[in-house]
Backbone bond lengths (Angstrom), bond angles and torsions (degrees), N, CA, C in turn:
res aa  C-N    CA-C-N  psi(-1)  N-CA   C-N-CA  omega(-1)  CA-C   N-CA-C  phi
1 M - - - 1.462 - - 1.528 108.99 -
2 S 1.321 117.27 132.88 1.458 121.19 178.47 1.511 109.44 -96.13
3 Y 1.338 115.91 145.74 1.452 119.97 -175.88 1.520 110.97 -123.40
4 G 1.313 114.57 150.72 1.454 121.57 177.56 1.502 110.41 -95.39
5 S 1.341 116.75 -163.14 1.453 120.87 -174.42 1.523 112.93 -109.85
6 N 1.329 117.98 0.80 1.464 120.37 -177.24 1.511 111.04 -87.21
7 V 1.322 117.17 115.94 1.455 121.74 179.17 1.518 109.27 -81.63
8 R 1.329 117.22 133.86 1.442 122.02 -176.26 1.526 111.44 -83.97
9 E 1.330 116.24 137.33 1.456 121.18 174.86 1.524 111.43 -88.37
10 S 1.312 117.35 -16.60 1.459 121.43 175.86 1.527 107.83 -140.25
11 A 1.326 115.47 155.31 1.462 119.30 177.16 1.521 109.63 -68.31
12 M 1.329 115.85 159.09 1.460 119.10 -179.72 1.516 109.83 -155.45
13 L 1.322 114.69 163.44 1.450 123.18 171.33 1.520 108.61 -110.87
14 I 1.331 115.85 140.71 1.459 121.41 178.70 1.524 108.12 -124.45
15 L 1.318 116.92 126.26 1.455 121.36 177.42 1.526 108.60 -75.53
16 Q 1.331 115.58 115.55 1.463 120.00 -178.13 1.511 113.05 -102.24
17 R 1.324 116.61 -24.06 1.455 119.36 177.11 1.509 108.60 -138.78
18 G 1.337 114.96 127.86 1.458 120.94 -176.85 1.506 109.39 149.76
19 A 1.315 115.94 176.45 1.465 120.46 -174.76 1.517 112.88 -63.02
20 E 1.337 118.16 -27.23 1.462 120.91 -177.41 1.531 110.23 -122.01
21 A 1.331 116.54 48.94 1.461 121.80 -179.29 1.525 110.76 -54.31
22 G 1.333 115.31 135.74 1.455 121.01 -178.54 1.515 113.40 108.02
23 M 1.324 117.62 -14.65 1.472 120.40 177.08 1.528 109.67 -65.33
24 T 1.327 116.06 145.51 1.464 120.99 -179.40 1.529 109.76 -127.06
25 W 1.331 114.84 151.17 1.460 121.80 177.05 1.531 108.83 -135.30
26 P 1.341 119.21 114.32 1.470 120.60 175.49 1.520 109.89 -69.83
27 L 1.325 116.95 142.87 1.462 120.75 -178.75 1.526 111.98 -93.08
28 E 1.338 117.28 -46.36 1.465 122.15 174.23 1.531 112.76 51.30
29 R 1.334 115.20 39.20 1.462 122.44 174.05 1.521 113.61 61.08
30 H 1.316 116.58 26.64 1.450 120.99 176.70 1.529 109.51 -101.40
31 T 1.318 116.98 164.47 1.453 121.41 170.42 1.522 108.34 -82.74
32 I 1.331 116.11 127.15 1.454 121.88 -175.46 1.523 108.47 -118.41
33 T 1.330 116.90 123.85 1.458 120.58 175.15 1.525 109.47 -100.14
34 I 1.332 114.33 143.98 1.464 121.95 -178.57 1.522 107.72 -124.24
35 G 1.324 117.08 130.87 1.458 119.19 178.86 1.510 112.51 174.05
36 R 1.321 115.45 -173.54 1.457 121.68 -178.05 1.520 112.39 -83.92
37 S 1.337 117.86 -21.96 1.460 121.24 -177.31 1.530 110.86 -67.19
38 P 1.333 117.27 140.09 1.472 119.55 175.56 1.528 112.84 -64.51
39 D 1.328 117.11 -12.21 1.461 120.33 177.72 1.528 112.82 -81.18
40 C 1.341 117.47 -8.11 1.465 120.69 178.98 1.533 110.44 -76.50
41 N 1.332 115.68 155.58 1.462 120.24 175.73 1.525 111.33 -70.56
42 I 1.334 115.77 -37.82 1.457 121.42 175.58 1.525 107.37 -117.37
43 V 1.324 116.17 111.32 1.458 121.55 -175.80 1.523 109.07 -98.32
44 L 1.335 116.13 121.00 1.458 123.12 176.44 1.525 106.91 -115.46
45 D 1.306 115.87 101.80 1.466 121.87 -170.49 1.529 109.99 -84.56
46 D 1.322 114.87 82.88 1.460 121.27 -178.83 1.519 107.82 -147.05
47 R 1.321 116.94 138.22 1.468 120.10 -175.32 1.526 112.52 -66.65
48 Q 1.342 117.80 -18.56 1.465 120.48 177.92 1.526 111.94 -78.97
49 V 1.324 116.89 -14.97 1.463 122.50 -178.91 1.520 109.13 -92.53
50 S 1.336 117.30 132.86 1.463 121.21 178.15 1.526 109.90 -71.04
51 R 1.329 115.47 159.70 1.472 119.24 -179.20 1.525 110.76 -58.15
52 F 1.306 117.62 -46.41 1.459 121.95 172.13 1.524 106.03 -123.40
53 H 1.321 115.38 99.94 1.462 121.58 -165.71 1.526 112.88 -94.00
54 A 1.335 116.86 -48.76 1.465 121.20 -176.33 1.521 109.33 -150.16
55 R 1.343 115.11 167.26 1.462 119.75 -178.42 1.522 108.89 -143.94
56 I 1.334 115.00 141.65 1.469 122.15 175.07 1.513 107.97 -115.83
57 L 1.335 115.52 131.68 1.462 120.90 -175.03 1.520 110.70 -129.02
58 W 1.325 115.60 149.57 1.463 122.26 172.60 1.528 107.77 -86.13
59 S 1.332 116.21 128.91 1.469 120.25 -175.25 1.534 110.13 -127.05
60 G 1.321 116.69 68.55 1.466 121.29 175.04 1.510 114.33 81.95
61 D 1.343 117.14 -66.13 1.464 119.98 -179.76 1.525 112.48 -137.40
62 H 1.317 116.90 12.26 1.458 120.15 179.22 1.527 109.25 -159.80
63 Y 1.340 114.54 168.61 1.456 120.96 176.93 1.523 110.10 -99.20
64 E 1.327 114.82 149.63 1.449 121.73 175.62 1.519 109.34 -130.61
65 I 1.335 115.81 155.59 1.457 121.09 178.55 1.522 109.06 -125.96
66 E 1.328 115.91 143.82 1.453 120.73 175.62 1.515 109.92 -139.42
67 D 1.321 114.60 148.90 1.457 121.23 175.15 1.518 108.66 -85.61
68 L 1.325 117.10 138.34 1.463 121.55 -177.20 1.536 110.48 -99.42
69 S 1.331 115.18 51.62 1.474 121.32 -179.89 1.525 110.68 54.08
70 S 1.327 116.11 43.37 1.462 120.91 -178.54 1.526 110.43 -70.11
71 K 1.319 114.74 157.34 1.459 120.60 -178.43 1.522 111.78 -69.65
72 N 1.334 117.53 -41.46 1.467 121.28 -173.13 1.522 113.87 -111.41
73 G 1.321 117.41 10.38 1.454 121.09 168.05 1.517 116.14 81.84
74 T 1.328 113.11 159.54 1.465 122.99 174.75 1.519 107.06 -124.60
75 H 1.335 116.81 137.51 1.456 121.19 -177.71 1.522 110.29 -122.10
76 L 1.310 115.45 142.08 1.460 122.30 175.20 1.511 107.83 -118.27
77 N 1.334 115.88 114.47 1.464 121.88 -177.20 1.530 111.37 52.85
78 G 1.336 115.55 41.08 1.451 121.12 174.87 1.507 115.75 86.92
79 R 1.339 118.81 -1.43 1.458 121.22 -178.36 1.524 110.77 -115.20
80 D 1.337 115.01 142.28 1.458 119.83 178.25 1.522 111.05 -57.90
81 I 1.333 115.91 138.26 1.458 120.60 173.08 1.523 107.83 -89.38
82 I 1.335 115.88 111.57 1.459 121.69 179.99 1.523 110.24 -94.63
83 S 1.331 115.74 -44.33 1.461 122.06 178.05 1.521 107.89 -129.00
84 R 1.308 117.01 174.90 1.458 121.10 -177.32 1.532 110.38 -58.84
85 Q 1.344 115.86 134.23 1.465 121.48 -176.63 1.524 110.74 -123.82
86 M 1.322 115.73 143.07 1.460 121.43 176.34 1.520 109.88 -73.58
87 L 1.338 116.52 140.17 1.457 122.01 177.04 1.516 110.18 -98.48
88 R 1.340 114.84 138.68 1.460 122.13 176.92 1.522 109.36 -125.12
89 D 1.315 115.76 153.97 1.458 120.27 -177.95 1.526 110.67 -54.06
90 G 1.321 115.75 131.44 1.455 121.20 178.66 1.507 114.61 92.39
91 D 1.340 117.61 -5.24 1.462 120.24 179.02 1.532 110.72 -61.49
92 E 1.320 115.35 147.71 1.465 121.61 176.54 1.521 109.38 -111.90
93 I 1.306 115.12 127.08 1.466 122.47 -179.59 1.523 107.96 -110.12
94 Q 1.323 116.29 127.33 1.452 120.66 176.94 1.529 109.22 -113.19
95 I 1.300 114.62 128.98 1.458 121.93 -179.91 1.523 108.24 -105.50
96 A 1.330 116.16 111.18 1.474 122.84 179.46 1.526 112.24 55.07
97 L 1.331 117.40 23.95 1.464 123.11 -177.76 1.528 112.18 57.54
98 R 1.334 116.41 20.83 1.464 121.23 179.51 1.522 111.37 -110.12
99 Y 1.321 115.76 -31.67 1.462 121.09 -178.11 1.527 108.87 -126.47
100 K 1.320 114.95 143.03 1.462 120.53 175.58 1.526 108.42 -122.27
101 L 1.334 115.68 125.78 1.462 121.61 178.13 1.526 109.14 -118.91
102 A 1.321 115.90 140.53 1.460 121.30 175.36 1.523 109.13 -100.29
103 F 1.322 116.06 136.48 1.461 121.75 175.89 1.522 108.39 -96.83
104 V 1.334 115.89 122.67 1.463 121.87 178.17 1.519 107.55 -115.33
105 D 1.316 117.02 117.47 1.460 120.90 -174.00 1.525 111.71 -79.60
106 T 1.325 115.36 165.25 1.465 121.82 177.49 1.522 109.64 -56.65
107 G 1.349 116.47 133.24 1.452 121.39 177.83 1.509 114.40 85.50
108 A 1.328 118.13 -8.88 1.459 121.00 179.33 1.524 110.06 -85.66
109 T 1.309 115.74 162.12 1.458 120.21 177.60 1.515 109.55 -86.56
110 A 1.306 115.72 140.67 1.471 120.68 -175.71 1.518 110.58 -81.35
111 P 1.333 118.16 137.28 1.464 120.84 176.31 1.519 110.62 -67.27
112 L 1.328 114.66 140.62 1.461 119.92 -179.28 1.524 112.30 -99.73
113 L 1.311 116.11 -25.54 1.451 119.72 -177.78 1.508 110.03 -104.88
114 F 1.313 116.38 130.75 1.446 121.99 -179.25 1.518 109.47 -115.23
115 E 1.314 115.07 155.63 1.448 119.70 177.87 1.516 109.29 -58.91
116 G 1.323 115.30 125.46 1.457 119.59 -179.55 1.520 112.78 102.30
117 Q 1.354 118.44 -20.28 1.464 119.93 -178.75 1.523 108.92 -70.52
118 D 1.326 117.07 128.10 1.459 123.58 -179.12 1.523 111.83 58.48
119 E 1.306 117.67 23.63 1.458 121.75 -179.79 1.514 109.22 -80.46
120 V 1.330 116.07 137.40 1.456 121.47 -178.37 1.524 108.66 -122.23
121 G 1.322 115.81 136.14 1.445 120.26 175.75 1.511 113.29 94.66
122 L 1.332 115.12 -170.62 1.455 122.85 -175.76 1.519 110.46 -102.05
123 R 1.335 115.22 138.41 1.468 121.51 178.02 1.517 108.71 -137.14
124 M 1.351 115.62 141.02 1.455 121.19 -179.59 1.522 109.99 -119.84
125 D 1.327 115.75 146.71 1.455 122.56 173.22 1.526 106.53 -116.54
126 T 1.340 116.20 103.67 1.460 119.76 -174.41 1.518 112.27 -69.11
127 A 1.340 117.66 -21.56 1.464 120.03 179.80 1.528 111.41 -71.86
128 T 1.321 116.56 -35.59 1.465 120.64 -176.33 1.524 113.23 -110.08
129 H 1.354 117.01 -6.08 1.465 122.40 -176.35 1.523 111.08 60.54
130 Q 1.340 116.15 32.88 1.464 120.18 176.51 1.520 110.16 -98.03
131 V 1.324 115.23 151.80 1.460 122.10 -179.42 1.522 108.68 -129.67
132 W 1.337 116.63 132.69 1.460 122.10 175.14 1.519 108.62 -118.24
133 I 1.325 116.17 140.87 1.460 121.74 172.69 1.513 107.85 -126.99
134 N 1.324 116.04 121.98 1.467 122.64 -177.32 1.531 111.28 51.68
135 G 1.337 115.48 38.25 1.465 120.88 176.36 1.505 115.16 85.99
136 A 1.337 118.13 -5.04 1.465 121.63 -178.25 1.523 109.79 -100.65
137 L 1.333 116.11 131.48 1.459 121.56 178.79 1.525 110.12 -74.03
138 M 1.335 116.22 133.50 1.455 120.13 179.11 1.527 109.87 -77.08
139 E 1.313 116.03 117.17 1.461 122.80 177.50 1.525 109.24 -133.81
140 P 1.344 117.41 134.38 1.467 127.42 -4.14 1.515 110.96 -68.61
141 P 1.335 118.05 164.68 1.468 120.26 -178.59 1.521 111.89 -62.85
142 L 1.326 115.62 162.03 1.452 120.94 174.86 1.524 110.23 -65.31
143 S 1.326 115.51 154.28 1.458 119.33 172.00 1.525 108.83 -67.33
144 A 1.333 116.46 166.27 1.466 120.44 -178.76 1.527 111.47 -59.25
145 Q 1.327 117.14 -43.16 1.461 120.06 -179.84 1.518 111.44 -68.14
146 Q 1.330 117.23 -41.71 1.462 120.33 178.30 1.521 110.57 -62.23
147 Y 1.338 116.15 -41.32 1.463 118.98 -179.09 1.533 110.76 -65.80
148 R 1.330 117.54 -43.73 1.467 120.03 -179.48 1.519 111.16 -61.88
149 L 1.329 116.66 -39.24 1.464 120.11 177.79 1.525 110.66 -64.93
150 L 1.329 116.57 -47.32 1.458 119.39 -178.83 1.523 111.30 -63.85
151 E 1.325 117.28 -40.47 1.473 120.24 179.15 1.525 110.82 -61.96
152 L 1.329 116.52 -42.39 1.464 120.52 177.10 1.519 111.32 -59.39
153 M 1.332 116.37 -47.75 1.459 120.82 -178.81 1.525 111.61 -66.34
154 Y 1.328 115.19 -42.42 1.470 121.73 -176.45 1.527 111.43 -61.88
155 N 1.331 116.89 -36.18 1.467 121.52 -175.56 1.522 113.16 -92.67
156 N 1.317 117.14 4.57 1.457 120.66 -177.75 1.524 108.87 -119.11
157 A 1.330 115.62 119.60 1.468 119.78 -176.01 1.521 112.74 -78.10
158 G 1.327 117.52 -16.36 1.460 120.02 -176.86 1.506 112.70 -108.13
159 I 1.319 115.02 -156.64 1.462 121.95 179.66 1.529 108.97 -81.52
160 V 1.314 115.94 134.81 1.458 122.07 178.22 1.516 108.37 -104.63
161 G 1.327 115.77 121.15 1.459 120.53 -178.62 1.516 112.22 -82.19
162 R 1.317 115.20 167.96 1.460 120.63 -177.42 1.528 111.93 -65.92
163 D 1.322 117.79 -36.23 1.462 120.10 178.14 1.529 110.90 -62.44
164 E 1.335 116.95 -40.13 1.465 120.48 177.65 1.524 110.79 -62.94
165 I 1.321 116.32 -39.03 1.466 120.37 179.52 1.525 110.28 -64.20
166 V 1.321 116.40 -43.82 1.473 120.09 -179.88 1.519 110.06 -60.36
167 H 1.333 117.89 -46.53 1.462 121.22 -178.20 1.529 111.62 -64.41
168 A 1.342 117.12 -35.00 1.465 120.53 -177.10 1.525 112.68 -81.32
169 V 1.332 116.35 -37.98 1.468 120.72 -173.17 1.522 112.33 -93.24
170 W 1.320 116.18 -37.63 1.473 120.96 -178.48 1.531 109.53 -122.89
171 P 1.315 119.11 61.47 1.474 120.82 -174.60 1.525 112.76 -62.37
172 E 1.326 116.56 -21.54 1.464 119.50 -177.80 1.531 111.96 -83.97
173 S 1.331 117.34 -9.80 1.458 120.90 -176.19 1.533 110.41 -81.99
174 A 1.318 114.24 145.17 1.452 119.40 176.59 1.524 109.94 -69.70
175 E 1.337 115.90 157.15 1.458 120.91 178.69 1.529 109.60 -54.61
176 G 1.313 116.19 125.72 1.456 120.45 179.04 1.508 114.07 81.06
177 G 1.336 117.03 7.00 1.451 120.20 -177.23 1.513 114.28 -85.00
178 V 1.321 118.37 -3.25 1.463 122.51 -179.61 1.528 108.06 -116.89
179 S 1.325 115.88 125.72 1.465 119.91 -176.47 1.520 111.43 -78.27
180 E 1.329 115.18 160.05 1.461 120.24 175.57 1.525 110.29 -63.36
181 Q 1.324 116.50 -32.22 1.463 120.06 179.00 1.535 110.63 -63.98
182 S 1.334 117.02 -37.38 1.466 120.37 178.56 1.519 110.67 -66.34
183 I 1.326 117.11 -41.42 1.467 120.93 178.24 1.518 109.99 -64.10
184 D 1.330 117.19 -46.84 1.470 120.52 -179.45 1.523 111.10 -62.06
185 A 1.336 116.77 -38.76 1.463 120.16 179.85 1.522 110.68 -65.59
186 L 1.331 117.36 -39.25 1.462 120.57 178.72 1.523 110.87 -66.66
187 V 1.323 117.05 -43.34 1.469 120.86 177.50 1.527 110.16 -60.21
188 R 1.332 116.18 -42.18 1.463 120.12 -179.72 1.529 111.38 -63.50
189 R 1.339 116.84 -43.64 1.470 119.63 -179.85 1.523 111.04 -65.27
190 L 1.333 116.25 -39.26 1.461 119.22 178.54 1.531 110.54 -65.32
191 R 1.309 117.46 -41.90 1.468 120.03 176.91 1.528 110.93 -59.67
192 E 1.327 116.17 -40.12 1.470 119.68 179.79 1.522 111.03 -62.81
193 R 1.340 117.05 -37.95 1.461 120.09 178.19 1.525 110.99 -68.33
194 L 1.324 117.20 -40.65 1.463 120.14 -178.20 1.528 111.50 -67.50
195 V 1.318 116.31 -36.74 1.458 119.36 -177.55 1.529 111.55 -70.31
196 E 1.332 117.25 -17.01 1.461 119.85 176.07 1.523 111.06 -59.92
197 L 1.336 116.38 -32.21 1.464 120.67 -177.63 1.528 113.12 -107.24
198 D 1.321 117.31 -10.37 1.461 119.54 179.33 1.526 108.14 -152.58
199 T 1.319 115.58 100.87 1.464 120.52 -177.01 1.522 112.85 -86.19
200 E 1.329 117.20 -6.60 1.465 120.37 -171.21 1.526 113.71 -108.34
201 H 1.331 117.19 1.52 1.457 118.05 -177.74 1.518 110.24 -137.14
202 Q 1.335 116.32 140.06 1.460 123.00 177.70 1.529 108.10 -100.58
203 Y 1.336 116.63 108.65 1.462 120.88 -177.52 1.530 112.35 -82.65
204 L 1.320 117.81 -31.15 1.463 121.78 179.86 1.522 108.76 -109.81
205 V 1.314 115.76 112.36 1.464 121.42 -176.30 1.523 109.05 -105.68
206 T 1.322 116.54 129.97 1.464 121.37 177.65 1.522 110.23 -81.03
207 M 1.334 116.71 125.88 1.462 122.91 175.21 1.534 105.99 -106.30
208 R 1.300 116.02 94.97 1.461 120.97 -170.26 1.530 111.42 -55.64
209 G 1.335 114.34 130.91 1.456 120.37 179.71 1.518 113.78 83.42
210 H 1.353 117.85 -6.22 1.463 120.55 -176.23 1.528 113.05 -125.85
211 G 1.319 117.62 -41.89 1.454 120.28 -177.40 1.522 110.77 147.86
212 F 1.333 116.11 -133.95 1.459 121.30 -175.73 1.521 109.22 -138.06
213 R 1.330 114.84 155.99 1.464 120.96 177.94 1.521 109.52 -134.16
214 F 1.335 116.09 139.91 1.456 121.42 177.18 1.521 109.58 -90.41
215 E 1.315 116.88 129.97 1.469 122.23 177.38 1.516 108.83 -125.97
216 N 1.303 116.56 109.25 1.460 121.20 178.90 1.512 110.31 -84.47
217 R 1.321 115.51 160.20 1.461 119.43 171.23 1.520 108.35 -71.97
218 I 1.330 116.74 146.47 1.466 121.17 176.28 1.504 109.28 -130.73
């Protein structure tokens, strides 16, 4: 994490991953609720987020966070929050694995670089099945078949043949049960989704007679 030179007079949360990365919320020793409901102090409008998902409280000389029995959980530095946890400067809070917030304590320097800022190319999060292109989150998410195809291509440095695609995308299908037209149609739909966020780069390249290759921006 990179830091700037501005020292904070109050603690704050910074949205590092999400549709509006870079947004900040000062805490100022108040109780802060996080969730999908418009009644929350921090509103995260996503169906994976519970209406009242988590809460941050001032506890004498420090802040604490607790999960409000949310459906998809709250994580602190990658671990499930089971009971109320103390927050320390630099902690990362994940809400339903869809949003990542950084906790910056009083007197600490605020981070200047956020996840996605000046980001180039395509990135996948296999834990949440989210895809970013040039720092922008793909919304709505890919379909299950589109995601499986992209994950296969993304993790393979070489040419991916049609048989590999069938096994990865349609594992329940019998050998030869998926037509070439179905594969081509899926590739076409995935390309259409990718071009929504990047009109200047072709991520899926057809290698005639062999299959397809993934080419990321560098």
